[in-house]
PDB file of all heavy atoms in Angstrom:
ATOM      1  N   MET A   1       8.278   4.748 -33.434  1.00  0.00           N
ATOM      2  CA  MET A   1       6.984   4.904 -32.815  1.00  0.00           C
ATOM      3  C   MET A   1       7.094   4.634 -31.309  1.00  0.00           C
ATOM      4  O   MET A   1       8.096   4.162 -30.817  1.00  0.00           O
ATOM      5  CB  MET A   1       5.988   3.925 -33.426  1.00  0.00           C
ATOM      6  CG  MET A   1       5.693   4.168 -34.879  1.00  0.00           C
ATOM      7  SD  MET A   1       4.244   5.196 -34.943  1.00  0.00           S
ATOM      8  CE  MET A   1       4.312   5.718 -36.609  1.00  0.00           C
ATOM      9  N   ASN A   2       6.022   4.887 -30.610  1.00  0.00           N
ATOM     10  CA  ASN A   2       5.998   4.675 -29.163  1.00  0.00           C
ATOM     11  C   ASN A   2       5.726   3.214 -28.853  1.00  0.00           C
ATOM     12  O   ASN A   2       4.913   2.565 -29.492  1.00  0.00           O
ATOM     13  CB  ASN A   2       4.907   5.527 -28.506  1.00  0.00           C
ATOM     14  CG  ASN A   2       5.208   6.999 -28.620  1.00  0.00           C
ATOM     15  OD1 ASN A   2       6.365   7.382 -28.772  1.00  0.00           O
ATOM     16  ND2 ASN A   2       4.191   7.816 -28.561  1.00  0.00           N
ATOM     17  N   LYS A   3       6.431   2.725 -27.849  1.00  0.00           N
ATOM     18  CA  LYS A   3       6.195   1.360 -27.394  1.00  0.00           C
ATOM     19  C   LYS A   3       5.070   1.375 -26.377  1.00  0.00           C
ATOM     20  O   LYS A   3       5.026   2.207 -25.495  1.00  0.00           O
ATOM     21  CB  LYS A   3       7.444   0.774 -26.748  1.00  0.00           C
ATOM     22  CG  LYS A   3       8.557   0.516 -27.722  1.00  0.00           C
ATOM     23  CD  LYS A   3       9.701  -0.153 -27.018  1.00  0.00           C
ATOM     24  CE  LYS A   3      10.821  -0.445 -27.993  1.00  0.00           C
ATOM     25  NZ  LYS A   3      11.955  -1.090 -27.326  1.00  0.00           N
ATOM     26  N   ALA A   4       4.154   0.444 -26.497  1.00  0.00           N
ATOM     27  CA  ALA A   4       3.048   0.343 -25.548  1.00  0.00           C
ATOM     28  C   ALA A   4       3.546  -0.400 -24.313  1.00  0.00           C
ATOM     29  O   ALA A   4       4.110  -1.481 -24.405  1.00  0.00           O
ATOM     30  CB  ALA A   4       1.872  -0.395 -26.173  1.00  0.00           C
ATOM     31  N   THR A   5       3.370   0.220 -23.158  1.00  0.00           N
ATOM     32  CA  THR A   5       3.777  -0.433 -21.924  1.00  0.00           C
ATOM     33  C   THR A   5       2.550  -1.018 -21.238  1.00  0.00           C
ATOM     34  O   THR A   5       1.509  -0.377 -21.145  1.00  0.00           O
ATOM     35  CB  THR A   5       4.461   0.556 -20.972  1.00  0.00           C
ATOM     36  OG1 THR A   5       3.553   1.631 -20.691  1.00  0.00           O
ATOM     37  CG2 THR A   5       5.714   1.131 -21.598  1.00  0.00           C
ATOM     38  N   THR A   6       2.698  -2.249 -20.797  1.00  0.00           N
ATOM     39  CA  THR A   6       1.603  -2.891 -20.096  1.00  0.00           C
ATOM     40  C   THR A   6       1.927  -2.916 -18.606  1.00  0.00           C
ATOM     41  O   THR A   6       3.028  -3.254 -18.205  1.00  0.00           O
ATOM     42  CB  THR A   6       1.387  -4.329 -20.589  1.00  0.00           C
ATOM     43  OG1 THR A   6       2.592  -5.066 -20.386  1.00  0.00           O
ATOM     44  CG2 THR A   6       1.004  -4.346 -22.061  1.00  0.00           C
ATOM     45  N   VAL A   7       0.955  -2.555 -17.802  1.00  0.00           N
ATOM     46  CA  VAL A   7       1.111  -2.574 -16.358  1.00  0.00           C
ATOM     47  C   VAL A   7       0.257  -3.711 -15.824  1.00  0.00           C
ATOM     48  O   VAL A   7      -0.951  -3.725 -15.996  1.00  0.00           O
ATOM     49  CB  VAL A   7       0.671  -1.227 -15.738  1.00  0.00           C
ATOM     50  CG1 VAL A   7       0.792  -1.270 -14.233  1.00  0.00           C
ATOM     51  CG2 VAL A   7       1.474  -0.088 -16.318  1.00  0.00           C
ATOM     52  N   GLU A   8       0.934  -4.685 -15.191  1.00  0.00           N
ATOM     53  CA  GLU A   8       0.224  -5.841 -14.676  1.00  0.00           C
ATOM     54  C   GLU A   8      -0.195  -5.585 -13.234  1.00  0.00           C
ATOM     55  O   GLU A   8       0.419  -4.814 -12.516  1.00  0.00           O
ATOM     56  CB  GLU A   8       1.114  -7.076 -14.739  1.00  0.00           C
ATOM     57  CG  GLU A   8       1.460  -7.486 -16.153  1.00  0.00           C
ATOM     58  CD  GLU A   8       2.288  -8.752 -16.179  1.00  0.00           C
ATOM     59  OE1 GLU A   8       2.286  -9.485 -15.178  1.00  0.00           O
ATOM     60  OE2 GLU A   8       2.925  -8.993 -17.203  1.00  0.00           O
ATOM     61  N   ASN A   9      -1.248  -6.235 -12.832  1.00  0.00           N
ATOM     62  CA  ASN A   9      -1.743  -6.129 -11.474  1.00  0.00           C
ATOM     63  C   ASN A   9      -0.936  -7.062 -10.569  1.00  0.00           C
ATOM     64  O   ASN A   9      -0.979  -8.280 -10.744  1.00  0.00           O
ATOM     65  CB  ASN A   9      -3.224  -6.508 -11.450  1.00  0.00           C
ATOM     66  CG  ASN A   9      -3.861  -6.265 -10.108  1.00  0.00           C
ATOM     67  OD1 ASN A   9      -3.216  -5.822  -9.176  1.00  0.00           O
ATOM     68  ND2 ASN A   9      -5.137  -6.566 -10.021  1.00  0.00           N
ATOM     69  N   PRO A  10      -0.204  -6.520  -9.580  1.00  0.00           N
ATOM     70  CA  PRO A  10       0.624  -7.391  -8.741  1.00  0.00           C
ATOM     71  C   PRO A  10      -0.180  -8.262  -7.784  1.00  0.00           C
ATOM     72  O   PRO A  10       0.360  -9.191  -7.202  1.00  0.00           O
ATOM     73  CB  PRO A  10       1.482  -6.407  -7.960  1.00  0.00           C
ATOM     74  CG  PRO A  10       0.706  -5.150  -7.928  1.00  0.00           C
ATOM     75  CD  PRO A  10      -0.050  -5.112  -9.229  1.00  0.00           C
ATOM     76  N   LEU A  11      -1.475  -8.001  -7.637  1.00  0.00           N
ATOM     77  CA  LEU A  11      -2.283  -8.806  -6.722  1.00  0.00           C
ATOM     78  C   LEU A  11      -2.465 -10.231  -7.228  1.00  0.00           C
ATOM     79  O   LEU A  11      -2.824 -11.120  -6.460  1.00  0.00           O
ATOM     80  CB  LEU A  11      -3.652  -8.152  -6.506  1.00  0.00           C
ATOM     81  CG  LEU A  11      -3.624  -6.776  -5.841  1.00  0.00           C
ATOM     82  CD1 LEU A  11      -5.027  -6.201  -5.786  1.00  0.00           C
ATOM     83  CD2 LEU A  11      -3.012  -6.824  -4.482  1.00  0.00           C
ATOM     84  N   GLY A  12      -2.224 -10.462  -8.487  1.00  0.00           N
ATOM     85  CA  GLY A  12      -2.424 -11.782  -9.045  1.00  0.00           C
ATOM     86  C   GLY A  12      -1.241 -12.711  -8.905  1.00  0.00           C
ATOM     87  O   GLY A  12      -1.403 -13.925  -8.899  1.00  0.00           O
ATOM     88  N   TYR A  13      -0.035 -12.186  -8.767  1.00  0.00           N
ATOM     89  CA  TYR A  13       1.131 -13.064  -8.781  1.00  0.00           C
ATOM     90  C   TYR A  13       2.127 -12.798  -7.661  1.00  0.00           C
ATOM     91  O   TYR A  13       2.995 -13.616  -7.408  1.00  0.00           O
ATOM     92  CB  TYR A  13       1.863 -12.938 -10.124  1.00  0.00           C
ATOM     93  CG  TYR A  13       2.388 -11.551 -10.408  1.00  0.00           C
ATOM     94  CD1 TYR A  13       3.632 -11.159  -9.966  1.00  0.00           C
ATOM     95  CD2 TYR A  13       1.631 -10.634 -11.125  1.00  0.00           C
ATOM     96  CE1 TYR A  13       4.109  -9.890 -10.223  1.00  0.00           C
ATOM     97  CE2 TYR A  13       2.096  -9.382 -11.392  1.00  0.00           C
ATOM     98  CZ  TYR A  13       3.337  -9.009 -10.946  1.00  0.00           C
ATOM     99  OH  TYR A  13       3.809  -7.749 -11.196  1.00  0.00           O
ATOM    100  N   GLU A  14       2.014 -11.689  -6.962  1.00  0.00           N
ATOM    101  CA  GLU A  14       2.990 -11.333  -5.930  1.00  0.00           C
ATOM    102  C   GLU A  14       2.737 -12.125  -4.652  1.00  0.00           C
ATOM    103  O   GLU A  14       1.618 -12.547  -4.374  1.00  0.00           O
ATOM    104  CB  GLU A  14       2.897  -9.834  -5.641  1.00  0.00           C
ATOM    105  CG  GLU A  14       4.075  -9.269  -4.901  1.00  0.00           C
ATOM    106  CD  GLU A  14       5.341  -9.274  -5.704  1.00  0.00           C
ATOM    107  OE1 GLU A  14       5.338  -8.750  -6.829  1.00  0.00           O
ATOM    108  OE2 GLU A  14       6.339  -9.816  -5.199  1.00  0.00           O
ATOM    109  N   ARG A  15       3.797 -12.327  -3.863  1.00  0.00           N
ATOM    110  CA  ARG A  15       3.655 -13.050  -2.605  1.00  0.00           C
ATOM    111  C   ARG A  15       2.857 -12.211  -1.605  1.00  0.00           C
ATOM    112  O   ARG A  15       2.886 -10.985  -1.620  1.00  0.00           O
ATOM    113  CB  ARG A  15       5.021 -13.367  -2.014  1.00  0.00           C
ATOM    114  CG  ARG A  15       5.814 -14.337  -2.860  1.00  0.00           C
ATOM    115  CD  ARG A  15       7.111 -14.692  -2.208  1.00  0.00           C
ATOM    116  NE  ARG A  15       7.788 -13.469  -1.773  1.00  0.00           N
ATOM    117  CZ  ARG A  15       8.844 -13.439  -0.993  1.00  0.00           C
ATOM    118  NH1 ARG A  15       9.367 -14.553  -0.559  1.00  0.00           N
ATOM    119  NH2 ARG A  15       9.401 -12.305  -0.643  1.00  0.00           N
ATOM    120  N   VAL A  16       2.158 -12.896  -0.693  1.00  0.00           N
ATOM    121  CA  VAL A  16       1.277 -12.228   0.256  1.00  0.00           C
ATOM    122  C   VAL A  16       2.071 -11.340   1.204  1.00  0.00           C
ATOM    123  O   VAL A  16       1.659 -10.221   1.513  1.00  0.00           O
ATOM    124  CB  VAL A  16       0.443 -13.267   1.038  1.00  0.00           C
ATOM    125  CG1 VAL A  16      -0.377 -12.604   2.127  1.00  0.00           C
ATOM    126  CG2 VAL A  16      -0.457 -14.028   0.098  1.00  0.00           C
ATOM    127  N   GLY A  17       3.210 -11.801   1.664  1.00  0.00           N
ATOM    128  CA  GLY A  17       4.027 -10.998   2.577  1.00  0.00           C
ATOM    129  C   GLY A  17       4.470  -9.686   1.951  1.00  0.00           C
ATOM    130  O   GLY A  17       4.455  -8.633   2.598  1.00  0.00           O
ATOM    131  N   ARG A  18       4.853  -9.732   0.710  1.00  0.00           N
ATOM    132  CA  ARG A  18       5.278  -8.521   0.010  1.00  0.00           C
ATOM    133  C   ARG A  18       4.093  -7.579  -0.218  1.00  0.00           C
ATOM    134  O   ARG A  18       4.229  -6.360  -0.126  1.00  0.00           O
ATOM    135  CB  ARG A  18       5.924  -8.887  -1.319  1.00  0.00           C
ATOM    136  CG  ARG A  18       6.612  -7.723  -1.981  1.00  0.00           C
ATOM    137  CD  ARG A  18       7.302  -8.146  -3.260  1.00  0.00           C
ATOM    138  NE  ARG A  18       8.283  -9.174  -3.040  1.00  0.00           N
ATOM    139  CZ  ARG A  18       9.595  -8.953  -2.976  1.00  0.00           C
ATOM    140  NH1 ARG A  18      10.050  -7.735  -3.126  1.00  0.00           N
ATOM    141  NH2 ARG A  18      10.434  -9.940  -2.783  1.00  0.00           N
ATOM    142  N   LEU A  19       2.926  -8.156  -0.487  1.00  0.00           N
ATOM    143  CA  LEU A  19       1.731  -7.327  -0.663  1.00  0.00           C
ATOM    144  C   LEU A  19       1.341  -6.653   0.642  1.00  0.00           C
ATOM    145  O   LEU A  19       0.922  -5.487   0.644  1.00  0.00           O
ATOM    146  CB  LEU A  19       0.570  -8.175  -1.191  1.00  0.00           C
ATOM    147  CG  LEU A  19       0.698  -8.646  -2.636  1.00  0.00           C
ATOM    148  CD1 LEU A  19      -0.413  -9.627  -2.958  1.00  0.00           C
ATOM    149  CD2 LEU A  19       0.675  -7.473  -3.590  1.00  0.00           C
ATOM    150  N   LEU A  20       1.463  -7.369   1.775  1.00  0.00           N
ATOM    151  CA  LEU A  20       1.173  -6.763   3.068  1.00  0.00           C
ATOM    152  C   LEU A  20       2.124  -5.611   3.351  1.00  0.00           C
ATOM    153  O   LEU A  20       1.712  -4.562   3.841  1.00  0.00           O
ATOM    154  CB  LEU A  20       1.270  -7.818   4.181  1.00  0.00           C
ATOM    155  CG  LEU A  20       0.085  -8.746   4.326  1.00  0.00           C
ATOM    156  CD1 LEU A  20       0.378  -9.805   5.360  1.00  0.00           C
ATOM    157  CD2 LEU A  20      -1.152  -7.973   4.693  1.00  0.00           C
ATOM    158  N   ALA A  21       3.384  -5.806   3.058  1.00  0.00           N
ATOM    159  CA  ALA A  21       4.358  -4.745   3.291  1.00  0.00           C
ATOM    160  C   ALA A  21       4.080  -3.545   2.398  1.00  0.00           C
ATOM    161  O   ALA A  21       4.314  -2.401   2.788  1.00  0.00           O
ATOM    162  CB  ALA A  21       5.775  -5.268   3.039  1.00  0.00           C
ATOM    163  N   ARG A  22       3.551  -3.783   1.231  1.00  0.00           N
ATOM    164  CA  ARG A  22       3.326  -2.695   0.271  1.00  0.00           C
ATOM    165  C   ARG A  22       2.026  -1.943   0.520  1.00  0.00           C
ATOM    166  O   ARG A  22       1.967  -0.730   0.308  1.00  0.00           O
ATOM    167  CB  ARG A  22       3.318  -3.280  -1.142  1.00  0.00           C
ATOM    168  CG  ARG A  22       3.246  -2.247  -2.220  1.00  0.00           C
ATOM    169  CD  ARG A  22       3.418  -2.883  -3.574  1.00  0.00           C
ATOM    170  NE  ARG A  22       3.291  -1.881  -4.606  1.00  0.00           N
ATOM    171  CZ  ARG A  22       3.291  -2.142  -5.891  1.00  0.00           C
ATOM    172  NH1 ARG A  22       3.425  -3.380  -6.302  1.00  0.00           N
ATOM    173  NH2 ARG A  22       3.148  -1.186  -6.764  1.00  0.00           N
ATOM    174  N   TYR A  23       0.995  -2.635   0.965  1.00  0.00           N
ATOM    175  CA  TYR A  23      -0.321  -2.005   1.079  1.00  0.00           C
ATOM    176  C   TYR A  23      -0.811  -1.853   2.518  1.00  0.00           C
ATOM    177  O   TYR A  23      -1.351  -0.814   2.880  1.00  0.00           O
ATOM    178  CB  TYR A  23      -1.362  -2.812   0.289  1.00  0.00           C
ATOM    179  CG  TYR A  23      -1.126  -2.801  -1.194  1.00  0.00           C
ATOM    180  CD1 TYR A  23      -0.719  -3.939  -1.864  1.00  0.00           C
ATOM    181  CD2 TYR A  23      -1.306  -1.635  -1.926  1.00  0.00           C
ATOM    182  CE1 TYR A  23      -0.495  -3.922  -3.230  1.00  0.00           C
ATOM    183  CE2 TYR A  23      -1.082  -1.612  -3.291  1.00  0.00           C
ATOM    184  CZ  TYR A  23      -0.679  -2.754  -3.929  1.00  0.00           C
ATOM    185  OH  TYR A  23      -0.450  -2.746  -5.272  1.00  0.00           O
ATOM    186  N   ALA A  24      -0.665  -2.882   3.340  1.00  0.00           N
ATOM    187  CA  ALA A  24      -1.272  -2.848   4.669  1.00  0.00           C
ATOM    188  C   ALA A  24      -0.470  -2.021   5.663  1.00  0.00           C
ATOM    189  O   ALA A  24      -1.049  -1.256   6.433  1.00  0.00           O
ATOM    190  CB  ALA A  24      -1.437  -4.270   5.193  1.00  0.00           C
ATOM    191  N   ILE A  25       0.848  -2.153   5.660  1.00  0.00           N
ATOM    192  CA  ILE A  25       1.658  -1.453   6.649  1.00  0.00           C
ATOM    193  C   ILE A  25       1.554   0.069   6.511  1.00  0.00           C
ATOM    194  O   ILE A  25       1.367   0.747   7.527  1.00  0.00           O
ATOM    195  CB  ILE A  25       3.115  -1.960   6.604  1.00  0.00           C
ATOM    196  CG1 ILE A  25       3.149  -3.409   7.088  1.00  0.00           C
ATOM    197  CG2 ILE A  25       4.024  -1.081   7.453  1.00  0.00           C
ATOM    198  CD1 ILE A  25       4.487  -4.072   6.995  1.00  0.00           C
ATOM    199  N   PRO A  26       1.645   0.660   5.331  1.00  0.00           N
ATOM    200  CA  PRO A  26       1.441   2.117   5.248  1.00  0.00           C
ATOM    201  C   PRO A  26       0.052   2.548   5.707  1.00  0.00           C
ATOM    202  O   PRO A  26      -0.104   3.601   6.337  1.00  0.00           O
ATOM    203  CB  PRO A  26       1.644   2.434   3.764  1.00  0.00           C
ATOM    204  CG  PRO A  26       2.501   1.342   3.267  1.00  0.00           C
ATOM    205  CD  PRO A  26       2.099   0.124   4.044  1.00  0.00           C
ATOM    206  N   SER A  27      -0.952   1.721   5.448  1.00  0.00           N
ATOM    207  CA  SER A  27      -2.303   2.039   5.897  1.00  0.00           C
ATOM    208  C   SER A  27      -2.396   1.993   7.413  1.00  0.00           C
ATOM    209  O   SER A  27      -3.033   2.852   8.035  1.00  0.00           O
ATOM    210  CB  SER A  27      -3.287   1.052   5.270  1.00  0.00           C
ATOM    211  OG  SER A  27      -4.576   1.295   5.737  1.00  0.00           O
ATOM    212  N   ILE A  28      -1.767   1.013   8.039  1.00  0.00           N
ATOM    213  CA  ILE A  28      -1.776   0.902   9.498  1.00  0.00           C
ATOM    214  C   ILE A  28      -1.058   2.087  10.131  1.00  0.00           C
ATOM    215  O   ILE A  28      -1.528   2.652  11.128  1.00  0.00           O
ATOM    216  CB  ILE A  28      -1.143  -0.436   9.924  1.00  0.00           C
ATOM    217  CG1 ILE A  28      -2.042  -1.592   9.508  1.00  0.00           C
ATOM    218  CG2 ILE A  28      -0.879  -0.469  11.422  1.00  0.00           C
ATOM    219  CD1 ILE A  28      -1.404  -2.951   9.656  1.00  0.00           C
ATOM    220  N   ILE A  29       0.060   2.491   9.556  1.00  0.00           N
ATOM    221  CA  ILE A  29       0.793   3.646  10.072  1.00  0.00           C
ATOM    222  C   ILE A  29      -0.058   4.902   9.981  1.00  0.00           C
ATOM    223  O   ILE A  29      -0.109   5.711  10.919  1.00  0.00           O
ATOM    224  CB  ILE A  29       2.136   3.812   9.324  1.00  0.00           C
ATOM    225  CG1 ILE A  29       3.060   2.649   9.675  1.00  0.00           C
ATOM    226  CG2 ILE A  29       2.798   5.137   9.665  1.00  0.00           C
ATOM    227  CD1 ILE A  29       4.309   2.583   8.836  1.00  0.00           C
ATOM    228  N   ALA A  30      -0.757   5.085   8.881  1.00  0.00           N
ATOM    229  CA  ALA A  30      -1.619   6.253   8.720  1.00  0.00           C
ATOM    230  C   ALA A  30      -2.751   6.241   9.742  1.00  0.00           C
ATOM    231  O   ALA A  30      -3.106   7.291  10.305  1.00  0.00           O
ATOM    232  CB  ALA A  30      -2.180   6.305   7.305  1.00  0.00           C
ATOM    233  N   LEU A  31      -3.320   5.073  10.017  1.00  0.00           N
ATOM    234  CA  LEU A  31      -4.384   4.975  11.013  1.00  0.00           C
ATOM    235  C   LEU A  31      -3.869   5.297  12.414  1.00  0.00           C
ATOM    236  O   LEU A  31      -4.561   5.958  13.197  1.00  0.00           O
ATOM    237  CB  LEU A  31      -4.996   3.573  10.988  1.00  0.00           C
ATOM    238  CG  LEU A  31      -5.897   3.268   9.793  1.00  0.00           C
ATOM    239  CD1 LEU A  31      -6.252   1.796   9.768  1.00  0.00           C
ATOM    240  CD2 LEU A  31      -7.141   4.107   9.847  1.00  0.00           C
ATOM    241  N   ILE A  32      -2.681   4.851  12.738  1.00  0.00           N
ATOM    242  CA  ILE A  32      -2.096   5.145  14.053  1.00  0.00           C
ATOM    243  C   ILE A  32      -1.837   6.635  14.202  1.00  0.00           C
ATOM    244  O   ILE A  32      -2.140   7.236  15.246  1.00  0.00           O
ATOM    245  CB  ILE A  32      -0.808   4.324  14.260  1.00  0.00           C
ATOM    246  CG1 ILE A  32      -1.153   2.852  14.410  1.00  0.00           C
ATOM    247  CG2 ILE A  32      -0.022   4.822  15.474  1.00  0.00           C
ATOM    248  CD1 ILE A  32       0.049   1.933  14.421  1.00  0.00           C
ATOM    249  N   ILE A  33      -1.286   7.257  13.172  1.00  0.00           N
ATOM    250  CA  ILE A  33      -1.028   8.701  13.217  1.00  0.00           C
ATOM    251  C   ILE A  33      -2.330   9.474  13.355  1.00  0.00           C
ATOM    252  O   ILE A  33      -2.424  10.426  14.140  1.00  0.00           O
ATOM    253  CB  ILE A  33      -0.229   9.145  11.976  1.00  0.00           C
ATOM    254  CG1 ILE A  33       1.184   8.575  12.041  1.00  0.00           C
ATOM    255  CG2 ILE A  33      -0.188  10.659  11.862  1.00  0.00           C
ATOM    256  CD1 ILE A  33       1.985   8.777  10.788  1.00  0.00           C
ATOM    257  N   ASN A  34      -3.336   9.065  12.638  1.00  0.00           N
ATOM    258  CA  ASN A  34      -4.636   9.732  12.728  1.00  0.00           C
ATOM    259  C   ASN A  34      -5.245   9.560  14.120  1.00  0.00           C
ATOM    260  O   ASN A  34      -5.811  10.526  14.669  1.00  0.00           O
ATOM    261  CB  ASN A  34      -5.587   9.173  11.671  1.00  0.00           C
ATOM    262  CG  ASN A  34      -6.822  10.004  11.516  1.00  0.00           C
ATOM    263  OD1 ASN A  34      -6.906  11.115  12.013  1.00  0.00           O
ATOM    264  ND2 ASN A  34      -7.804   9.453  10.833  1.00  0.00           N
ATOM    265  N   SER A  35      -5.113   8.395  14.707  1.00  0.00           N
ATOM    266  CA  SER A  35      -5.642   8.171  16.061  1.00  0.00           C
ATOM    267  C   SER A  35      -4.886   9.011  17.084  1.00  0.00           C
ATOM    268  O   SER A  35      -5.504   9.576  18.001  1.00  0.00           O
ATOM    269  CB  SER A  35      -5.515   6.694  16.423  1.00  0.00           C
ATOM    270  OG  SER A  35      -6.300   5.916  15.575  1.00  0.00           O
ATOM    271  N   LEU A  36      -3.569   9.097  16.945  1.00  0.00           N
ATOM    272  CA  LEU A  36      -2.800   9.934  17.860  1.00  0.00           C
ATOM    273  C   LEU A  36      -3.176  11.407  17.729  1.00  0.00           C
ATOM    274  O   LEU A  36      -3.277  12.115  18.728  1.00  0.00           O
ATOM    275  CB  LEU A  36      -1.292   9.746  17.603  1.00  0.00           C
ATOM    276  CG  LEU A  36      -0.721   8.415  18.039  1.00  0.00           C
ATOM    277  CD1 LEU A  36       0.732   8.290  17.571  1.00  0.00           C
ATOM    278  CD2 LEU A  36      -0.797   8.271  19.548  1.00  0.00           C
ATOM    279  N   TYR A  37      -3.376  11.844  16.511  1.00  0.00           N
ATOM    280  CA  TYR A  37      -3.784  13.243  16.295  1.00  0.00           C
ATOM    281  C   TYR A  37      -5.127  13.529  16.957  1.00  0.00           C
ATOM    282  O   TYR A  37      -5.301  14.554  17.605  1.00  0.00           O
ATOM    283  CB  TYR A  37      -3.849  13.537  14.798  1.00  0.00           C
ATOM    284  CG  TYR A  37      -4.359  14.929  14.496  1.00  0.00           C
ATOM    285  CD1 TYR A  37      -3.520  16.019  14.625  1.00  0.00           C
ATOM    286  CD2 TYR A  37      -5.675  15.142  14.102  1.00  0.00           C
ATOM    287  CE1 TYR A  37      -3.981  17.301  14.364  1.00  0.00           C
ATOM    288  CE2 TYR A  37      -6.145  16.408  13.847  1.00  0.00           C
ATOM    289  CZ  TYR A  37      -5.290  17.486  13.972  1.00  0.00           C
ATOM    290  OH  TYR A  37      -5.764  18.753  13.720  1.00  0.00           O
ATOM    291  N   ASN A  38      -6.071  12.624  16.790  1.00  0.00           N
ATOM    292  CA  ASN A  38      -7.398  12.818  17.392  1.00  0.00           C
ATOM    293  C   ASN A  38      -7.338  12.763  18.906  1.00  0.00           C
ATOM    294  O   ASN A  38      -8.090  13.483  19.585  1.00  0.00           O
ATOM    295  CB  ASN A  38      -8.375  11.776  16.863  1.00  0.00           C
ATOM    296  CG  ASN A  38      -8.777  12.056  15.432  1.00  0.00           C
ATOM    297  OD1 ASN A  38      -8.766  13.185  14.984  1.00  0.00           O
ATOM    298  ND2 ASN A  38      -9.099  10.993  14.713  1.00  0.00           N
ATOM    299  N   THR A  39      -6.469  11.936  19.458  1.00  0.00           N
ATOM    300  CA  THR A  39      -6.336  11.840  20.903  1.00  0.00           C
ATOM    301  C   THR A  39      -5.724  13.121  21.486  1.00  0.00           C
ATOM    302  O   THR A  39      -6.185  13.632  22.491  1.00  0.00           O
ATOM    303  CB  THR A  39      -5.479  10.624  21.284  1.00  0.00           C
ATOM    304  OG1 THR A  39      -6.073   9.447  20.740  1.00  0.00           O
ATOM    305  CG2 THR A  39      -5.341  10.490  22.787  1.00  0.00           C
ATOM    306  N   VAL A  40      -4.707  13.631  20.838  1.00  0.00           N
ATOM    307  CA  VAL A  40      -4.037  14.842  21.325  1.00  0.00           C
ATOM    308  C   VAL A  40      -4.927  16.053  21.146  1.00  0.00           C
ATOM    309  O   VAL A  40      -4.980  16.929  22.012  1.00  0.00           O
ATOM    310  CB  VAL A  40      -2.697  15.037  20.591  1.00  0.00           C
ATOM    311  CG1 VAL A  40      -2.096  16.396  20.893  1.00  0.00           C
ATOM    312  CG2 VAL A  40      -1.733  13.924  20.975  1.00  0.00           C
ATOM    313  N   ASP A  41      -5.644  16.088  20.075  1.00  0.00           N
ATOM    314  CA  ASP A  41      -6.517  17.235  19.785  1.00  0.00           C
ATOM    315  C   ASP A  41      -7.708  17.202  20.717  1.00  0.00           C
ATOM    316  O   ASP A  41      -8.195  18.128  21.222  1.00  0.00           O
ATOM    317  CB  ASP A  41      -6.982  17.208  18.349  1.00  0.00           C
ATOM    318  CG  ASP A  41      -7.680  18.474  17.937  1.00  0.00           C
ATOM    319  OD1 ASP A  41      -7.300  19.543  18.424  1.00  0.00           O
ATOM    320  OD2 ASP A  41      -8.587  18.374  17.095  1.00  0.00           O
TER     321      ASP A  41
END
């Protein structure tokens, strides 16, 4: 039969620095790229 896989929420147990690297930094990069695009356009 199929094994049920459980996906845990990393926000509950992961370190803050690792969470920032995983979620905040890509968001900041996207905001910078969007601002540069709007400035050039």
